N, C-alpha and C positions, 0 to 999 in steps of 0.2 A: 157649800162649793165652793173653791176658790172664785173670786170674783174676776172677770176676763179682762185682761192687761186691753188697756187703750192703745189702738193703733196709730196716731198722734199725740207728744206730751212734748208740753211750754215749758221752758225753764228759762231763769231771771240769767241773761247772759253777763251783760253792764249796766248797772243802774246809773251810771252817769258815765255815761260814753262818752260827751261833748267837750265836757273837760275843761268848763267853763266858755266853752267857743263861741257857748249863744246857744239856740235851740236847734234841736237836728230836724232838717227841713226833706231831706231826701238820704237813701243808702243804697247801696252794691256792691254782692261780693261774689267771691269766686275764689276756691281753693287754699279754703279755710283764711282768705283773707277778706274782711269788710272795711269799706268806706264809706265814709259818714260825712252830708255838706250839709252845714254851718247857716244858721240865720245870718252870722256874721262875717259869711265869704270863706269860713274856715274849710278845710276837709283835714278829715282826720281818719290815719290807717292804721286799721289792728289786722298785725298779722297771726292769730292761733298757734300757726303752725309752730311757728320758733316762739312766741310769746315775747314777739314786739311788736311797740308801737309808736307812732310822730304823726306830725298835724303839721301842715302847709296853709299858709295864710295867700287867699287868692286875691286878696282886695288891696295888695300894696299897691300903692300908684294911683288909685283909683278915687273918687271923693264920692262923701255923701253915704250913705249903707248901703251893701254888699250882700246878698243872698246867693247862697248856692243853689239853683234851680235845677240841676242835673247832676248824677256824679253817675258813673259809669266804669267796672272794671272787667277785664276779658277773661274768660273762665280760668286762664292759668293766674291770676290775679298778681301779674306784671305789670300790664301795661290800666293805666286809667286817665279819660275824658270825662274832663267837669265844663260846666257852663256856669258861669256867673254874670247876673242880674241886677241891674242898679239905677241909679241917678244916670250915668254915664252911658246906658245901654247894654248891651250882651257881650261877653268876651269869653269866647272855650278854651280852656289851655288841657296840653296832654302832658302826663307827666310819666316816672317808669320807676319801679320800684325801687331802683339803684340810684334816683337823684335824690338830688337835694334840694331843686330849686324848677318847678313847672315852667311850660316853654309853652305861649299864648300861642295861637293859630291865627295867625293874621288875616289871612284869608277869608277867616268867619266873622269877623268884627262886626256885629252890628245882629248876628244872626243867633235865635234863638234855638239848641240843638237840645231835640224830643227827647229823640231814639237812636241808640247805635245798634249795628247788627257787624258781628265779628265774623270772622272766616274761623270757625273751629277745627279745621279742616285742617289747615295750610298754618295757622300763626303758632309762633314759637318766643319766647323771651327776648328775641332777641330783635324779632323783626315784627309788626304786627301784619302785616301783608294787606289786603286789601279790606279796608273798614268803610262800609256804609255810614251815613250819618244822617238821620232825618231832620228838619227844622220845622218849626212855627210855623212857616209862610209857604209850606208844602213844594218843599223844594229837595233833592238827595244828593248827596254830596259824595266823594271817592275821598279818601286820604290812606296815606302811611305812611307808619314812621319806622327809622330805623334807631334803636338807642345807642348805636356807637356814632350816628352822627351830630344828633342833641338836636335833632331837628326833623321837620317834615319832609319825605323824600318829593313827595309829588300831591295839589289836591285839585281835583276832577269835579266839573260840574255834571252830573247823570241825568236830572230828571226832574221838571217841576209839573205839579197837577194843573192843567189847565181849564179844564170841564167844570171843576168841581172845588175851587182853591180852599185845603184843609190845613191843617197842622198835620204831618205826622206826628201819630201817636206811641207807633208800636215797630220796631222792626226787627226781622231776620232775615240768616244768610245761611246756604246749603251750598255742599258743592258735591260734583260727583267726576267720574273722570273716566273719560268715554273715549273710542278711537279715533274722535274728529278733534279731540282736547278737553279742556273742564267744560264741566255743563255748571251754571250759575243755578240756582233756585233763590227767589225774593221774595219774602212776602211782609207787605208793609198792611197797619192800618189808620187811616184817621176816625174822627168821633162816629161818622155813618157807615164808615166802606172797607173791603180789606181788600188790596190790589196784591197780585199774583207775576211774576215777570221771570222769564225764561229764556234760557239762549247761550249759545257757545259761544266760545273767544272769551275779549278781555269784557269786564262790567261795561264801560262804556260802548261796545260794540253791542252789546246785549240791550241796553237802555236804547240807544240810537236808533236799533231795527224799530219801537217805537212810535219813533218820530211817523213812521210811514202802517202803521198797524194798532187796532185799538187794543187799551188796557184790557184787561181781564182785571173784574173787580167782583166781591157782593156787596150787596149794599143791603144794611139792616138800619132803617131808620129809627130813631129814637134817641133823649138824652142820658147822658151818663157822666159821673162825674169824673169818670179817668180814666179813657179808652185804653185797653192796653193786652198785649200779642204778647203767648207764651209757646214757645215751644220744649217739649220735654226730650232730655238727651240721656239714652242710653247707651253707654261705649262710644262716645264723641258723634254717635249721630242720631238725628233728630226721630223719633218714633209719632207723635202726634204732636198736635197743637189747641191752641185755648183762646179764642179772641174773647174779651170783656166789653160786648158793644152794648148798646142803650136796648136791644131788645132780648138779648139774653147771653146766655154763653155759649157760643157759636163755637163747637168743636170737630176734629175727626182726624184721622189718620193721612199719614205721611210716608209717600213710595216715593222716593225718589228715581228709582232704577223701573217704575212702571212707563207703559209706554202707549198713554191713553190721550190721546188729543181731542181739543175739545175743538167747539164748530169755527172758532176764529183762530185755528192752527196752532194754538199754545200748548204745551204737552200739559197738560192736568195732574197733579201730584196730588193730590187731595183724594181722600175715600172717606168711605162711611162717614158721610156729614152729618152735624146732626147741632139742636138747638134746645138750649136749656134754658126753660123760662124761669123766669124769677120769680114769678109766685110757689114754687116749691120750697121759697125757701121759709114761705111761712112770718113773712115780716111785714105783710100787707102791700098791699099794690103799687105803694109810690117806694117802697124800700129798694135802693140801686144798690148795689156793690161800692165801695170805693178801692179795691185792690183786687188781686185775682194770682194766686201760685197754682201750680200745677203740678203729680207728683205722677207716677205709673198710673194708678189707678182711681186717683180723687183729683179733686179740688179745693183747694182752700181757698173762700171767698171771706173777704172783709165785710164785712154790716156793721156799721159802729166801732164799739167797742168791743167784738166776738167776731171769732173768724169760724163760721160754719165749714165742718169737713163732706164733700158730696161726693158719691160713690158714682165715678164718671162715668161706669156701666149701665146701674140701677136707674143714675138720678135721684138716691135717697142719701138722707143727709143723714149720716153714720156720728156724727162726734159733732160737739160744739166747743170751743174751746178758748178759758174764759183766760187775763190779764193782771198781774196783782199790778196796778199802776199807782202812782206815787199822785198825791194831793194836787201839786202843780198838775203834773199832766192829766190830772183824769178831765178837764172842761174840754179840751180836744179832742182827747183818746189815743187810740193805735192810729197812727196815722199811714204806717200803706206796710206791705209784705215785697219780701223777695226772698230767691234761690239760691243756692249755690249747687248748680250741677255736677262740680264736680267732686266735692263731699256728699250729696246728697244728704243736705240740709235746706230748713227752713227761718225766716228770721222776719219778726215783725219788730217793727219798733215807732216810740212814738216820738214829745220832744226829747226826752232824756236819755231813755234806757232801751234797751235791745233784749228782745227774747228770743231763745233758738226753739225751735218748734222740729222736734226727732220724730224719725220715722221707725215703725217698731213695726216689722214686719207686714209692709200694709196686703201681701196676695192672698194671707195666710186664709182669709175667708171668702174668695173670689169665687172659688170653683160654685161654694154656695148662692151666690149671685148668678153667676150665670146658670144653675141651674134651675132656680127660681125663673129666670128666666127661659127656661126651653132650650139656652143654646149648650147642649151636650158636648159636644167637641171643647167648647172653649173651656166649659167645667172640666173634664178630664185632661186637659193639658195644663190644667191648674191645682188639679188633687197634688199632694200631697203625699199621701198613703193608702192601703189598699182598703180600707175602710171609707174613707169619700169618693173612691173610686166604686167600692159597690154601692154605694150610696146613688149615685149617678145612672148607674147600669139600671139599678132596680124603680129608679125613676122612669128611662128608657124604656125598659123592658112592662110597667105596669100600663105604660101610657099606649105601648101599642098593641097591649091585650087588651086594655080596652078597646081598641079600636075592633078586634078581633083581627089585626093583622099579626098570627100567632106564630107562620116562621121568624116575624124579624124577631119580635118579644123569644122564642125560643134563643133566638142570636146571642141576645142582651145579659139573657138570665142564665146564657151558658159561660158566663163571664165573672156572676157571682162565687163570691167564695168563703162568704166571713158569714155577712147579715141575715143570711138566708140557706136553710139545709136544703142538700140534694132531692129528698123526698119530700120538703111543701114544695119545691121547686115541678118534680113529678106531678103529683097529685093536680096540681092544678090544670096539668093537659091531660092528664086521665080524665079527669072531674068536667072537663070541656069535649072528652072525647074526640080529643087533637092528636092522633096517632102520627102525625109526617109531623108536626110541629114536636112532639115528643121526640121521635126519632129523629130532625133537626139537633134539638136542645143535646140529646145523648154522642151526636157528632161533634158539637162545636166545644161540651165538655173535655171531649176525650182530645180533641186540641190544647186546650187549655191545661191540661192533669202532666204533670212530671213525670219523667221514666221512674223516677224511684216507686210509684203509687201503682205496682205492678195487679195487686189484687183486684184494687177498684177500676183498673182499665181492663181489665178481662172481663168484668162483671159488667162494666157497660158495654163494652162491643159483643159480649154475646147476647145481651137483650138488643142494640141496633141490629144484632145479626138478625131477629127471629122478629123486629119488628118489620125489617124490608121482606124479609119473607112472607108476611102479613101484608103489608101492603101490593107484592106481585100478586099472591094469589087473588088479593080483593077487586086488582084490575082485569084479572081472567073471569073474575066471575061477571064483572059488571060488560065485559065484553070480551066473545071467546075469539074473537079474528085477530085481537091485540098483537100476540104472538108472530102474525103474517103482517104486520104492517110494521114498515120498517120505522115511520117517523113518528109511532102512537108515544103514548106518555110510559107505556109498558117497560119498552125497549129503551127507554128510557132509564129507566129506575133497575133494568137489567143493565145497563152499563154502570151505572151507578153502583150498586151493588157487587158488581164486581173488582169495580177499583177498590170500595172497601175492603171486600177479601184481601186484596193483594197489599192494602196498606198496611193492615191491621196480621196479617198472617202471624208474625211472631208473636203478640200476645191473646189469639184466640187460644182456647183450650180444643187443641187439635179433634178429639173424639166427640166433645159436647156438640162443636160445631158439627162434625160431619152427622152426628147423629140429628141433628135439630134437619139437615139439608136434607137425608134420607125421610124422615119424617114427614116432610113437607113436597116430597115429591120431585125434588127442583134436583135431576141429575143431570144436569150440564154443567148446575153450580158445584158439585157436589166433585165432579171430576174437575171442574176449574181448579177449585181450592186445591186436593188431592195434588194435581202439579206444584201448586205453589208449596205446597207443606216438602216436595218431594215423595208423595207415596204414588210412585211410578207404574205399582200391577194393578189398581185400582184405573188408572187412566187406560193403561194398556189394556187389562180385561172390558171397559165399557166399548171403547173402538173395536174391538174383534166382537162383542156383542153387536152394536152395529153395522158390522161386516165390513169397516173402512181400514182395511189392514195395511195401508200404507202410512195414513195418521198415527196409526197404534205403532210401527217399523218407525217414523222418526222420533216419535218420544223415546223408543229405545236406542236410540243411535244418539242420544244426548249424552254427552261426555260423563254428568253424575249422574246417568243411570247406572246400577251395581248390575255386571256381566252375567248376574244369576240368571237376571230377570229373561235375558236373551233365550237359555237353553229353559225355562217356565214356560214359555208361551209359544214356543219353536213347534212344537203339535199342531197347536191352533191354527197358526199364522201361515205355515205352509200348505196344512189344509186350506185354508181360505184364499191364499192367494201366492201360487208357487212363487211366481217367475218373479213378484213385488220380492217375495222374503228371501229367496239367495239370491239376489243381486243388493239385499241388505246384509247375509252374510258376510258375500264377496267384498261388501266395502269395508267392515265392521275389524277392526282392529285387535288383537288378542284372543280370538274368538279359537275355542277349543273343540274341533270339531269333534272327536269323538265325543262330548254331550250332547251332540246333536242326532247321536245316531238313532235314539229312539223314534224321534220327530220324523229322520228320513225314510226308517223302516215303515213306517206308518204313512207316508206320501205313496211309498212302492206297494206296498201290499192293496192300493185300489188300483183300477180298469181305468186305461187311459187309451185313445187313439192310438193308430200306431202313426202316423207323420204326427203326433207330438212331441215336444222338447221335451225330455227326461232332464228334469231343473232338477233330481237328486245327485246323476249322475255328473250334470254339468260343477255341479258344487264340487263333488270328491275329484273330478280331473281338475279342477282346481286347487284345491288343495296337494293335489299329487304332483302335480307339476309344478304349480307355480310357486306355493306355499313349502312344496318340498315335505308332504308331512310324513314322516315316519310309523304313525300308530297304525299298529295290523289291524286294530279292527275298522279304520278306513279303509285299508286295502282289500280286506277283506269283505268288507260290503259293495265294494265298485266291482270287483271279481264277480259277487255273485248279482250285482245286475246286469254284467254283463252277460254272464251266462245263462241269462232268461231272455233276452233277445233273440229274436230269429237268426239276426248274422251275426258269424261269431267271429268275424275279424277283428272288431273293435278286443272283443276278450283275449285273442290270438295276439295282437299287440301289445295288450297288456301285461302277457304273458310273457313273449319277450323283451319287456324292458327291463334293465337293469336299474333300479332306483339306486343303488347302493354302490354304484360303480365307480372306483377314484377315489373310495378315501382307504385309508390306513387298516382298519380294523371293522369288523360288521359285514352282515348278509348283503346279498346285491339285489335282495327282494324282501319285503317287508310282511307280505301273505301269510296263511299258514298252508305250506305246499298239501297235508297232508286234508287239510278242509277243503282245499281247493281241487285236489283230485274226488274228493267223496259228491263234491255239489257236479263237478263236471260231467264224472258217472250218473249222476240221477239225470241230467237233464239231457244228458247221451252228445254231448261236446267233446268227439272221441280224438279229432285233431289235439284239444285243448289235453287230453290226457294224455298222450304218446308225449306233447311238450314236457307235463309233469314227471312222468314215469323219468324221462331221460335227463330232467332235472335233476332229480332224485337218486339216478345212477342205476335206477333199474331198468337198463339195458334191452334183457331179456323181456320184461311186462312192455314195455314201449314196442321193441319190433314186433312182438304178438300180436299187439293190440294195433298197430298199422298196417300189419296185413293184412286187417279183416277191412281197415279204409283204404289205405293205400300202398300198392307196392313197392313205388318211386319214395313212398314216406319212408318205408319200413328200409329201402336200400340209404336213404339218407341217414336214420338213427343209427346204422347198422356200422354205418364210415363215420360218428362221429366218435367211437373209441382208437382212439390212437395207443394208450398205454399198457392195454393186455391184449396181445397179437392170439392168446387161445378164447377169451371170450369174443374178439373181432371174430373171429373165424368161426365160432359158433354160432354167431349171430347171424353169418352170412349162408352158415350152415339152414339156418331155419328160414332166411329169404327163398335160398336155393329152392328146398323142399317143398313152400307154399309155391315159388315161382313153376316146379315139376308137375306138384299133383294137380295146379287149378287148368292145366294146357287139355286142351282137350281136341285137339288137331289131329293130323297122322301121326302116326310113331316116329315116321324120320325126320317130321316137322319140329316138333316136340325134341327131337333129339337134336336136331341143327338150334333149335332157342337155349336147349342147355347148354350147348359149345357156347353158344356167345354170351351169355349169361358167365361164364367161367371168365369169359375176358375183358367181361365189368370189374370183374373182383381185382384187376390186375394182380393175379398169379397166385393171390392167397388159400383159392380153393383149386386142386387141380380134381382130374378126372374122375382117378380114383375115389376123392370124399362123395360124389355124388353119385355113383354108379348104384349104393345100397339104395337111393330114393326112386332106383325104375323096377318096377315088375322082374322076377325070372325068369321070364320067358320071352327077354327082351333078346333081339338077336345080336354077338358080338360085331357083326358085319358093320353095323349100324354105328360102333365105336372105333372101328378101326382107325380112323385118321386121329382122333380125338389119342387113341391110346398108342398109340404111333409118335404121338409128338410127346406125350407124356413121357415115354419111354427113353427116347429121345435126350429131356430133359434129365433123367436121371444117370445117364449117362457121363454129359456135361459135368454135371458134379460130382459124379466117380474121379474122373482124370481131373477134375480142379482140386481134388482132396489130395489125390495121389504126389501132384506136385507139391501140394505145401509141405507134404510127408517131407519126400522131400530135403524141401528147404530147411525146415526145421532140422533133419539130420547133420545137413551141411553146416547150419550156425552151431549145434551143439560142438562140432568137429572144430570148429572156429573158436568160441568161448574154451573148450580144453587146450589146443593150444597157445594163448594167450595165458591160461592160467601158465603153463610150462614158462613161458617165456617172463611171465611176473613175478617168476619165482630166479628168475635169472639175473633179475634186471639190478644194474649198479650205478651210481653217479662219482665223479673224481671232483675230490675236493684239494684245497690247496691246502698244503699246510699251515700256513697264515691266514686261511680263511678264519674271519671275525663272527660272532654272533651277533645276528641283528638286534639285538634288546639291549645286552646288556654289556657288548663290545668288546667282550674278551673272544680266545683264540678258541675254536672247536675243538681243537685237537688239545688243549693243553688240559691236565690234571688239575682240577680241580675238587677241595673236597668239599665246597656249597655244592656241588652236583653228583659228586657222585653217589649219594644215599636219594637220589629222586626218586619221589614214589610213586611204586608200580612198573618202574623199569629197572631190566635185568643190565649191571654196566657190561661193557666190552671191555674189556682187560684195564688199563688204569684208567679209559676215560668215560665222561659221563654220558650218557645219552643226547642224540641230538633229530633234529629236521632237517632234511635236504630237500628244497625244491626247484623244480624241473626251470624255474624260473633263474634259479646261482645263488638264492636265499638261503641263508643257514640259519637256524636259531639251537640252542639246547633245549632241548621238554622241557625245564621245568621256567625257563623264560619265554619258549613259547607259552605254555597252559597262564604264567602269570599275564602276558599281554593281553592274550585274547579274550580271558576272564575278566578284565579290566576294560576294553573297549566293545565288546559283543552287549546283549542286552543281560538283564536283571537274571531271566527267565534259564536262557543261554548259559550263561554262568554259574549257578547253582546246579545245573546238569553237568557239568565239566566237573567240577568241587565234586558231587558224590560218586560220578563216576573213577573217581581218582582215590577217590575213599575207599570205593568197593573193591579195585585193583589192587589196592597195599592191605588191604584183610584178606583176599583171597593168595596174594602171587608171595605170603609168607608158607604157604605148602606146596606151591605146586612152580618152584623156581626153579626156571633154568637154566642150567651152567652155560648156553649162549646164547648167543642172539643170531644163531646161522640162519642160513634159506630155509625156505619154506619151499613144502615140497607138494606134490599134488594130493599124497597121502594124507599129511599136515590137514591139510585144507578141507577135507572131508570129515576129520577127526579131530575138529579144535576143542578145547578145553572150555572151559564158564571164563576162566582168566584171560585166554584169550580172545572171546567173544565181548568179554565185557573193554580190550586195549584194540580190538577194532573198532567199538562205539567212540572210544577216545579217541584214535586217530582220526576219524570223521569229522566228529565237535571239533577238532581245532586244527586239525591238520586236510582237512579238506578242501583248501587253497592258500594259497599264501598273503601272510595277511599285508604285507605291504604292495601287492598286487592285486588283490580281489577288493568284493565289496565291503569289506570290513574298514580298508583303508578310505572307500567313498563314500561311505556312512560318515567316517569321524571329521568330510568336513562341516557338514551343517551341527557339528555339537561346537560349546560354546570353547574360548580359548581357555578361561577358568573356571573350573568345572567346581558345582556347589561346596565340597569338599574343599577347595582352594580359595573359597571365599573370604576368609579372614587375611587371607595374604593380600586383598586386592588395597585395602589402604596401606601399606606399603609402598606401594607404586604409583603414591601420588607424587604429583612434582609442586612443594609448598613453597608458596613467594618469600624469598629472604627480605630481609629490612633494608631497602635503600642504603640509610647509613653505613651499612656494615663492607657496601660493594667499593670497589675500587673501580674509578672511570680512568678509561684509557684511552689514549689518543693517539689515533692510526693514522700514519703520515700519508697520501697519497700522491 
């Protein structure tokens, strides 16, 4: 095994550090700078940071032997204060790292300065800021020096011990910024006392306040060669202190932010105070240390020529440091210790040499120190790796287990990951029969496992589930009324168990967990877990079994619940609570009523009170009227339920509603009329049947059935037929026959009613239509008035027909005369008359027009048309113009007629275009008919005066065929350079 490396090691830094300037008497260090004081009045400065060294003689101008009493260096290594003592008294000097000559502090002449306190928070290389000096006669002075001034800025007297005048041997100062200003904390020691001063403001203000109040001090009587006060500095802030007193090493923590006040009103910033007795140094009762240094966790105590390292927490010696002394220095040995807080180093020195004491990870075993002292929180904070933490947790767990605090032990065991297996820990609790502690251990273990340990998490969660169930059952066995007491342990465990199920729902195996809950009979927890896993069918089924329809419906209304569950549980829910179920259906979106039909039919088949609201009818009416549902099944079911009601008014209203009215296509109703008819006939809803027959255009059946119900209804049905006069008359005859046959009064009264009925038909029926319905032995006298009235009507109709025949004959004569006049019609044209299209003269012979297709030339002239308005056109020009301006279909018709006429004209060409006679009109050839059609197509109206010209207004100026000429009309700008400017005289 490798030898464990020591925490503190000693190295020789400089063998002859005094450079022959005498023996070393004192030493100070800061920021890799060491300043030595010698017995001949020299100070020697070694700057190991830059490798520089120089010395200054402070005995210049002084007679006799001079020796450096104390030397002090600030934490930055720039400022130095030294006190020289000799035959001429004592003088104190200040020197800066940049100065070659020191400056004497004349106001301190004759005073021996034993200690200095630097303002570590505010000191800079250029200025010392506030510095407190402690003298041999028990006085405190304040001084400040700026490097650029080459002299002290001020020197102030602060305080003097009056009650017990003793020399100040150690001095430390800390500052803290507050809302009221800077607060100073000053600690000073004499051979027997430790004084503390604190206050806000300037130093002189703080110390002036102690003129009126008592100074807070700690007295430890005893003799000591050298009383010292040390602060351990970490990140420029004092963490703890140590006082080398006659009674022992008095030490403690420093908390300058604490607001603890002592009985005399001073703020007490010292915490966790303790006194380390010198007997623990094992050097006999008379052995007293001569010097002290403080690290974060240890004290370096100089006794004789050895430095003993004591752990500050355990107060045990961990190491003993030896030094390689020269023969000259062996007689006196190690003189003292000092520390460099900035560099984290310690130094020891004898008359000629400097030894460096280095620190090698002094906190590496502190966890074990705290663990031995059972300070577990501090031990954990000092652990460096998981194995060390496991040992701390194991120690805590074993301690709790030994005191039978099993729940606490379980919490610590759960944090162990390496030095003890999961099985060993669980066996401990099983052996002790501590199921609750085992459950706690499993739960804590789950908290400490990473998400990647899925298999282990699932197994532990399942085990914990079973332990919860076992605990619940044991509590019920112990107390049957536990489930009724809300404050019982049983209720607390149930609440905790449900929280566990909620937290572990994603890691628990669903099937295994449900089997566990079912095997233990925990139905409520089974339902709860099912809801967590979104197994809503189990939850809803449970609520239905418990008769809690409202809770089941609340589950089904959750957005995450599949809509199919609504249909699955609809039959049970509507039978359990129809009102709540229907209200839930109406509040649920995207519900298909068709899939609810089985549930609604089951509900409708059950008997109920007359005054009870039919919830299914309410829902179906909601679907039909509000949701505008078009499903035939829904409409058929609603119609069926209406038909089974005693009052048929709702049925009739439903049949009369036209749900599809206003649609572009589709039926006006969505129920099956044949099914509706069968249903209404079965339920004997005759009025409804009449309406359905009428709707199906089965008017004869409608009237026949209506006559059985109400003749007035039959008349209304007969009157609905409007487009079929024969059918309408037939229906009225059916009504008339029924009315006549049903009358049972006197014969004359029956005849009068029949005659009155004829008047209601608005002349559709005559007396002769209803006479066959009367018996053969009826007297003609009873119909005398009706028959006479009928004969008069016939006479009027005959006269009217005669008048119409005369008018028709006269009209035929007029037409015949018009035809004769038409054959003799003519028009006069000027010989210079021009064609409206080509602008050539109409009467000019032209080779281009003489061969016009389908026309016979009139001598040497081309065929032409003359209109009553005076416009004249060549036949071919007119055809061309009309085909260009008319529609595409009309143009194709004209060209087709012209082609047919050309083909026929070759065989039936006439010698002239002479006038038409009446005989010629009645015996027209096929060519003449086509020519007549062509005339109607092109010469029905003048193209310049008729609709054709009006339609031309809406046509574009440039036709699509002329679009290529559009670009030629563009006005392109010409270059200005090619234009000439013309001046116009005004």
